N, CA, C and O atoms as a GROMACS GRO file, in nm:
protein
  352
    1UNK      N    1  -5.365  -5.566  -0.872
    1UNK     CA    2  -5.353  -5.705  -0.909
    1UNK      C    3  -5.223  -5.725  -0.987
    1UNK      O    4  -5.177  -5.636  -1.058
    2UNK      N    5  -5.167  -5.841  -0.972
    2UNK     CA    6  -5.048  -5.875  -1.049
    2UNK      C    7  -5.094  -5.944  -1.178
    2UNK      O    8  -5.170  -6.041  -1.174
    3UNK      N    9  -5.048  -5.892  -1.291
    3UNK     CA   10  -5.090  -5.949  -1.420
    3UNK      C   11  -4.977  -6.018  -1.493
    3UNK      O   12  -5.000  -6.086  -1.593
    4UNK      N   13  -4.853  -6.003  -1.443
    4UNK     CA   14  -4.740  -6.069  -1.508
    4UNK      C   15  -4.609  -6.026  -1.446
    4UNK      O   16  -4.605  -5.955  -1.347
    5UNK      N   17  -4.500  -6.072  -1.509
    5UNK     CA   18  -4.368  -6.034  -1.460
    5UNK      C   19  -4.269  -6.034  -1.575
    5UNK      O   20  -4.287  -6.101  -1.676
    6UNK      N   21  -4.163  -5.956  -1.557
    6UNK     CA   22  -4.056  -5.947  -1.655
    6UNK      C   23  -3.962  -6.066  -1.640
    6UNK      O   24  -3.935  -6.111  -1.529
    7UNK      N   25  -3.914  -6.116  -1.752
    7UNK     CA   26  -3.816  -6.225  -1.748
    7UNK      C   27  -3.673  -6.171  -1.743
    7UNK      O   28  -3.580  -6.247  -1.717
    8UNK      N   29  -3.655  -6.042  -1.768
    8UNK     CA   30  -3.521  -5.985  -1.776
    8UNK      C   31  -3.484  -5.894  -1.660
    8UNK      O   32  -3.367  -5.861  -1.641
    9UNK      N   33  -3.583  -5.853  -1.582
    9UNK     CA   34  -3.553  -5.767  -1.466
    9UNK      C   35  -3.653  -5.800  -1.355
    9UNK      O   36  -3.754  -5.866  -1.378
   10UNK      N   37  -3.623  -5.754  -1.237
   10UNK     CA   38  -3.712  -5.779  -1.124
   10UNK      C   39  -3.827  -5.678  -1.130
   10UNK      O   40  -3.816  -5.568  -1.076
   11UNK      N   41  -3.935  -5.716  -1.197
   11UNK     CA   42  -4.051  -5.628  -1.211
   11UNK      C   43  -4.177  -5.710  -1.231
   11UNK      O   44  -4.178  -5.810  -1.303
   12UNK      N   45  -4.284  -5.666  -1.166
   12UNK     CA   46  -4.416  -5.726  -1.187
   12UNK      C   47  -4.500  -5.627  -1.265
   12UNK      O   48  -4.485  -5.506  -1.248
   13UNK      N   49  -4.588  -5.678  -1.349
   13UNK     CA   50  -4.685  -5.594  -1.418
   13UNK      C   51  -4.810  -5.590  -1.330
   13UNK      O   52  -4.857  -5.693  -1.282
   14UNK      N   53  -4.862  -5.470  -1.308
   14UNK     CA   54  -4.975  -5.457  -1.218
   14UNK      C   55  -5.091  -5.386  -1.287
   14UNK      O   56  -5.072  -5.311  -1.383
   15UNK      N   57  -5.210  -5.412  -1.236
   15UNK     CA   58  -5.328  -5.350  -1.291
   15UNK      C   59  -5.432  -5.326  -1.183
   15UNK      O   60  -5.421  -5.377  -1.071
   16UNK      N   61  -5.531  -5.246  -1.217
   16UNK     CA   62  -5.638  -5.211  -1.124
   16UNK      C   63  -5.765  -5.282  -1.170
   16UNK      O   64  -5.806  -5.270  -1.285
   17UNK      N   65  -5.827  -5.356  -1.079
   17UNK     CA   66  -5.949  -5.430  -1.108
   17UNK      C   67  -6.066  -5.334  -1.114
   17UNK      O   68  -6.098  -5.266  -1.017
   18UNK      N   69  -6.132  -5.330  -1.230
   18UNK     CA   70  -6.250  -5.245  -1.249
   18UNK      C   71  -6.375  -5.329  -1.272
   18UNK      O   72  -6.466  -5.289  -1.344
   19UNK      N   73  -6.378  -5.447  -1.211
   19UNK     CA   74  -6.494  -5.534  -1.222
   19UNK      C   75  -6.492  -5.620  -1.346
   19UNK      O   76  -6.461  -5.739  -1.338
   20UNK      N   77  -6.523  -5.562  -1.460
   20UNK     CA   78  -6.528  -5.639  -1.584
   20UNK      C   79  -6.397  -5.640  -1.661
   20UNK      O   80  -6.383  -5.712  -1.761
   21UNK      N   81  -6.299  -5.561  -1.616
   21UNK     CA   82  -6.168  -5.559  -1.683
   21UNK      C   83  -6.061  -5.509  -1.588
   21UNK      O   84  -6.090  -5.451  -1.483
   22UNK      N   85  -5.937  -5.533  -1.627
   22UNK     CA   86  -5.822  -5.488  -1.548
   22UNK      C   87  -5.749  -5.380  -1.628
   22UNK      O   88  -5.709  -5.403  -1.741
   23UNK      N   89  -5.733  -5.265  -1.567
   23UNK     CA   90  -5.667  -5.151  -1.631
   23UNK      C   91  -5.518  -5.158  -1.598
   23UNK      O   92  -5.482  -5.157  -1.480
   24UNK      N   93  -5.428  -5.165  -1.699
   24UNK     CA   94  -5.284  -5.168  -1.670
   24UNK      C   95  -5.242  -5.043  -1.593
   24UNK      O   96  -5.281  -4.931  -1.627
   25UNK      N   97  -5.161  -5.062  -1.487
   25UNK     CA   98  -5.119  -4.951  -1.402
   25UNK      C   99  -4.969  -4.933  -1.396
   25UNK      O  100  -4.921  -4.845  -1.326
   26UNK      N  101  -4.892  -5.015  -1.469
   26UNK     CA  102  -4.748  -4.998  -1.473
   26UNK      C  103  -4.671  -5.120  -1.425
   26UNK      O  104  -4.722  -5.231  -1.418
   27UNK      N  105  -4.544  -5.093  -1.393
   27UNK     CA  106  -4.456  -5.199  -1.344
   27UNK      C  107  -4.415  -5.170  -1.201
   27UNK      O  108  -4.382  -5.057  -1.165
   28UNK      N  109  -4.418  -5.274  -1.120
   28UNK     CA  110  -4.377  -5.266  -0.980
   28UNK      C  111  -4.236  -5.322  -0.969
   28UNK      O  112  -4.213  -5.439  -1.000
   29UNK      N  113  -4.142  -5.238  -0.925
   29UNK     CA  114  -4.003  -5.282  -0.915
   29UNK      C  115  -3.948  -5.275  -0.773
   29UNK      O  116  -3.843  -5.333  -0.745
   30UNK      N  117  -4.018  -5.206  -0.684
   30UNK     CA  118  -3.965  -5.182  -0.549
   30UNK      C  119  -4.044  -5.259  -0.445
   30UNK      O  120  -4.167  -5.266  -0.451
   31UNK      N  121  -3.973  -5.316  -0.349
   31UNK     CA  122  -4.036  -5.390  -0.242
   31UNK      C  123  -4.049  -5.539  -0.270
   31UNK      O  124  -4.105  -5.613  -0.189
   32UNK      N  125  -3.998  -5.584  -0.384
   32UNK     CA  126  -4.012  -5.725  -0.421
   32UNK      C  127  -3.921  -5.817  -0.341
   32UNK      O  128  -3.942  -5.938  -0.339
   33UNK      N  129  -3.820  -5.761  -0.275
   33UNK     CA  130  -3.729  -5.844  -0.197
   33UNK      C  131  -3.781  -5.870  -0.055
   33UNK      O  132  -3.713  -5.937   0.024
   34UNK      N  133  -3.898  -5.818  -0.021
   34UNK     CA  134  -3.961  -5.850   0.108
   34UNK      C  135  -3.998  -5.998   0.107
   34UNK      O  136  -4.013  -6.056   0.000
   35UNK      N  137  -4.013  -6.059   0.223
   35UNK     CA  138  -4.054  -6.201   0.227
   35UNK      C  139  -4.183  -6.227   0.150
   35UNK      O  140  -4.196  -6.331   0.084
   36UNK      N  141  -4.279  -6.134   0.158
   36UNK     CA  142  -4.405  -6.152   0.086
   36UNK      C  143  -4.382  -6.155  -0.065
   36UNK      O  144  -4.443  -6.234  -0.137
   37UNK      N  145  -4.295  -6.068  -0.111
   37UNK     CA  146  -4.266  -6.062  -0.255
   37UNK      C  147  -4.201  -6.189  -0.305
   37UNK      O  148  -4.234  -6.238  -0.413
   38UNK      N  149  -4.110  -6.242  -0.227
   38UNK     CA  150  -4.043  -6.366  -0.266
   38UNK      C  151  -4.141  -6.482  -0.269
   38UNK      O  152  -4.135  -6.567  -0.358
   39UNK      N  153  -4.232  -6.488  -0.172
   39UNK     CA  154  -4.330  -6.596  -0.168
   39UNK      C  155  -4.428  -6.586  -0.285
   39UNK      O  156  -4.463  -6.688  -0.345
   40UNK      N  157  -4.469  -6.465  -0.317
   40UNK     CA  158  -4.562  -6.446  -0.429
   40UNK      C  159  -4.498  -6.483  -0.561
   40UNK      O  160  -4.563  -6.541  -0.648
   41UNK      N  161  -4.370  -6.451  -0.578
   41UNK     CA  162  -4.305  -6.482  -0.706
   41UNK      C  163  -4.304  -6.631  -0.734
   41UNK      O  164  -4.320  -6.672  -0.849
   42UNK      N  165  -4.286  -6.713  -0.633
   42UNK     CA  166  -4.289  -6.858  -0.656
   42UNK      C  167  -4.428  -6.903  -0.701
   42UNK      O  168  -4.439  -6.997  -0.780
   43UNK      N  169  -4.533  -6.838  -0.653
   43UNK     CA  170  -4.669  -6.868  -0.698
   43UNK      C  171  -4.690  -6.820  -0.841
   43UNK      O  172  -4.750  -6.890  -0.923
   44UNK      N  173  -4.640  -6.702  -0.872
   44UNK     CA  174  -4.656  -6.645  -1.006
   44UNK      C  175  -4.597  -6.736  -1.114
   44UNK      O  176  -4.656  -6.754  -1.220
   45UNK      N  177  -4.480  -6.792  -1.085
   45UNK     CA  178  -4.415  -6.879  -1.184
   45UNK      C  179  -4.501  -6.999  -1.219
   45UNK      O  180  -4.489  -7.053  -1.330
   46UNK      N  181  -4.587  -7.042  -1.127
   46UNK     CA  182  -4.675  -7.157  -1.152
   46UNK      C  183  -4.808  -7.117  -1.217
   46UNK      O  184  -4.883  -7.204  -1.261
   47UNK      N  185  -4.836  -6.986  -1.224
   47UNK     CA  186  -4.966  -6.938  -1.272
   47UNK      C  187  -4.959  -6.875  -1.411
   47UNK      O  188  -5.051  -6.805  -1.452
   48UNK      N  189  -4.850  -6.900  -1.484
   48UNK     CA  190  -4.832  -6.838  -1.616
   48UNK      C  191  -4.936  -6.892  -1.714
   48UNK      O  192  -4.959  -7.012  -1.724
   49UNK      N  193  -5.000  -6.797  -1.787
   49UNK     CA  194  -5.098  -6.836  -1.889
   49UNK      C  195  -5.052  -6.799  -2.030
   49UNK      O  196  -5.106  -6.851  -2.128
   50UNK      N  197  -4.954  -6.709  -2.040
   50UNK     CA  198  -4.901  -6.670  -2.172
   50UNK      C  199  -4.759  -6.617  -2.152
   50UNK      O  200  -4.730  -6.550  -2.052
   51UNK      N  201  -4.671  -6.648  -2.247
   51UNK     CA  202  -4.532  -6.602  -2.238
   51UNK      C  203  -4.486  -6.541  -2.368
   51UNK      O  204  -4.528  -6.582  -2.476
   52UNK      N  205  -4.398  -6.443  -2.356
   52UNK     CA  206  -4.322  -6.390  -2.469
   52UNK      C  207  -4.175  -6.405  -2.432
   52UNK      O  208  -4.142  -6.458  -2.326
   53UNK      N  209  -4.089  -6.358  -2.518
   53UNK     CA  210  -3.946  -6.367  -2.487
   53UNK      C  211  -3.910  -6.283  -2.364
   53UNK      O  212  -3.821  -6.320  -2.288
   54UNK      N  213  -3.980  -6.171  -2.345
   54UNK     CA  214  -3.944  -6.078  -2.238
   54UNK      C  215  -4.034  -6.085  -2.115
   54UNK      O  216  -3.996  -6.036  -2.009
   55UNK      N  217  -4.153  -6.145  -2.128
   55UNK     CA  218  -4.248  -6.138  -2.018
   55UNK      C  219  -4.330  -6.266  -2.005
   55UNK      O  220  -4.343  -6.345  -2.098
   56UNK      N  221  -4.383  -6.283  -1.886
   56UNK     CA  222  -4.478  -6.391  -1.858
   56UNK      C  223  -4.602  -6.328  -1.799
   56UNK      O  224  -4.593  -6.245  -1.708
   57UNK      N  225  -4.718  -6.366  -1.850
   57UNK     CA  226  -4.845  -6.312  -1.802
   57UNK      C  227  -4.916  -6.420  -1.722
   57UNK      O  228  -4.914  -6.538  -1.759
   58UNK      N  229  -4.978  -6.379  -1.613
   58UNK     CA  230  -5.037  -6.475  -1.520
   58UNK      C  231  -5.187  -6.448  -1.504
   58UNK      O  232  -5.237  -6.340  -1.533
   59UNK      N  233  -5.256  -6.550  -1.456
   59UNK     CA  234  -5.396  -6.533  -1.419
   59UNK      C  235  -5.399  -6.429  -1.306
   59UNK      O  236  -5.331  -6.447  -1.205
   60UNK      N  237  -5.476  -6.322  -1.320
   60UNK     CA  238  -5.473  -6.213  -1.221
   60UNK      C  239  -5.557  -6.242  -1.097
   60UNK      O  240  -5.668  -6.191  -1.083
   61UNK      N  241  -5.504  -6.323  -1.007
   61UNK     CA  242  -5.578  -6.359  -0.886
   61UNK      C  243  -5.510  -6.311  -0.759
   61UNK      O  244  -5.568  -6.323  -0.651
   62UNK      N  245  -5.390  -6.257  -0.769
   62UNK     CA  246  -5.320  -6.210  -0.650
   62UNK      C  247  -5.335  -6.058  -0.639
   62UNK      O  248  -5.293  -5.983  -0.727
   63UNK      N  249  -5.398  -6.016  -0.530
   63UNK     CA  250  -5.415  -5.873  -0.505
   63UNK      C  251  -5.302  -5.824  -0.414
   63UNK      O  252  -5.256  -5.895  -0.325
   64UNK      N  253  -5.258  -5.703  -0.440
   64UNK     CA  254  -5.151  -5.644  -0.361
   64UNK      C  255  -5.188  -5.501  -0.324
   64UNK      O  256  -5.269  -5.437  -0.390
   65UNK      N  257  -5.127  -5.455  -0.216
   65UNK     CA  258  -5.137  -5.315  -0.178
   65UNK      C  259  -5.007  -5.247  -0.215
   65UNK      O  260  -4.899  -5.299  -0.187
   66UNK      N  261  -5.017  -5.132  -0.278
   66UNK     CA  262  -4.898  -5.057  -0.317
   66UNK      C  263  -4.914  -4.911  -0.274
   66UNK      O  264  -5.025  -4.861  -0.259
   67UNK      N  265  -4.802  -4.847  -0.257
   67UNK     CA  266  -4.802  -4.702  -0.243
   67UNK      C  267  -4.725  -4.649  -0.362
   67UNK      O  268  -4.635  -4.716  -0.413
   68UNK      N  269  -4.759  -4.530  -0.407
   68UNK     CA  270  -4.691  -4.473  -0.522
   68UNK      C  271  -4.693  -4.321  -0.510
   68UNK      O  272  -4.772  -4.264  -0.435
   69UNK      N  273  -4.605  -4.258  -0.584
   69UNK     CA  274  -4.589  -4.113  -0.572
   69UNK      C  275  -4.709  -4.037  -0.629
   69UNK      O  276  -4.768  -3.954  -0.560
   70UNK      N  277  -4.744  -4.066  -0.754
   70UNK     CA  278  -4.859  -4.002  -0.818
   70UNK      C  279  -4.888  -4.074  -0.950
   70UNK      O  280  -4.824  -4.174  -0.982
   71UNK      N  281  -4.983  -4.023  -1.025
   71UNK     CA  282  -5.018  -4.081  -1.154
   71UNK      C  283  -4.942  -4.009  -1.265
   71UNK      O  284  -4.925  -3.887  -1.260
   72UNK      N  285  -4.896  -4.084  -1.364
   72UNK     CA  286  -4.832  -4.022  -1.479
   72UNK      C  287  -4.941  -3.970  -1.573
   72UNK      O  288  -5.059  -4.001  -1.555
   73UNK      N  289  -4.902  -3.891  -1.670
   73UNK     CA  290  -4.999  -3.844  -1.770
   73UNK      C  291  -5.059  -3.960  -1.848
   73UNK      O  292  -5.171  -3.951  -1.898
   74UNK      N  293  -4.984  -4.069  -1.859
   74UNK     CA  294  -5.032  -4.188  -1.932
   74UNK      C  295  -5.124  -4.275  -1.847
   74UNK      O  296  -5.171  -4.378  -1.894
   75UNK      N  297  -5.150  -4.234  -1.722
   75UNK     CA  298  -5.240  -4.310  -1.636
   75UNK      C  299  -5.176  -4.427  -1.564
   75UNK      O  300  -5.245  -4.519  -1.521
   76UNK      N  301  -5.044  -4.424  -1.550
   76UNK     CA  302  -4.972  -4.530  -1.479
   76UNK      C  303  -4.928  -4.479  -1.342
   76UNK      O  304  -4.918  -4.358  -1.320
   77UNK      N  305  -4.902  -4.572  -1.251
   77UNK     CA  306  -4.851  -4.536  -1.119
   77UNK      C  307  -4.703  -4.500  -1.129
   77UNK      O  308  -4.624  -4.572  -1.191
   78UNK      N  309  -4.667  -4.388  -1.069
   78UNK     CA  310  -4.526  -4.348  -1.068
   78UNK      C  311  -4.458  -4.405  -0.944
   78UNK      O  312  -4.502  -4.378  -0.831
   79UNK      N  313  -4.352  -4.483  -0.963
   79UNK     CA  314  -4.272  -4.542  -0.855
   79UNK      C  315  -4.355  -4.622  -0.755
   79UNK      O  316  -4.348  -4.595  -0.635
   80UNK      N  317  -4.432  -4.720  -0.801
   80UNK     CA  318  -4.506  -4.802  -0.704
   80UNK      C  319  -4.412  -4.890  -0.622
   80UNK      O  320  -4.310  -4.938  -0.671
   81UNK      N  321  -4.450  -4.910  -0.495
   81UNK     CA  322  -4.373  -4.991  -0.401
   81UNK      C  323  -4.468  -5.092  -0.338
   81UNK      O  324  -4.577  -5.055  -0.293
   82UNK      N  325  -4.428  -5.218  -0.333
   82UNK     CA  326  -4.510  -5.322  -0.270
   82UNK      C  327  -4.522  -5.293  -0.122
   82UNK      O  328  -4.421  -5.278  -0.053
   83UNK      N  329  -4.645  -5.286  -0.073
   83UNK     CA  330  -4.671  -5.267   0.070
   83UNK      C  331  -4.715  -5.398   0.135
   83UNK      O  332  -4.666  -5.434   0.242
   84UNK      N  333  -4.808  -5.469   0.071
   84UNK     CA  334  -4.856  -5.593   0.128
   84UNK      C  335  -4.926  -5.679   0.022
   84UNK      O  336  -4.959  -5.633  -0.087
   85UNK      N  337  -4.946  -5.803   0.058
   85UNK     CA  338  -5.020  -5.898  -0.025
   85UNK      C  339  -5.155  -5.918   0.043
   85UNK      O  340  -5.161  -5.942   0.163
   86UNK      N  341  -5.262  -5.907  -0.034
   86UNK     CA  342  -5.397  -5.917   0.021
   86UNK      C  343  -5.452  -6.056  -0.010
   86UNK      O  344  -5.473  -6.091  -0.126
   87UNK      N  345  -5.474  -6.132   0.094
   87UNK     CA  346  -5.525  -6.268   0.078
   87UNK      C  347  -5.677  -6.270   0.091
   87UNK      O  348  -5.735  -6.198   0.172
   88UNK      N  349  -5.739  -6.354   0.010
   88UNK     CA  350  -5.884  -6.371   0.021
   88UNK      C  351  -5.963  -6.301  -0.083
   88UNK      O  352  -6.086  -6.309  -0.082
   0.00000   0.00000   0.00000
């Protein structure tokens, strides 16, 4: 799920839906220039629920498919890449 985006670099904050909560999974920086990524970003800008100087957090309603190398020791995805946007 997309939980926010950086205001200073091309990056989305992503998390894993565990039913009653969303576990932060890192930042997605690769694959955002695909047509799907560009379309989603325009939606994200309209879904902001909280902002800081560096980031905007959104209602987590957009699901995405990503591929990544492996998990870090901190429990984050290493080098996640946008594969697809899951509608519905």
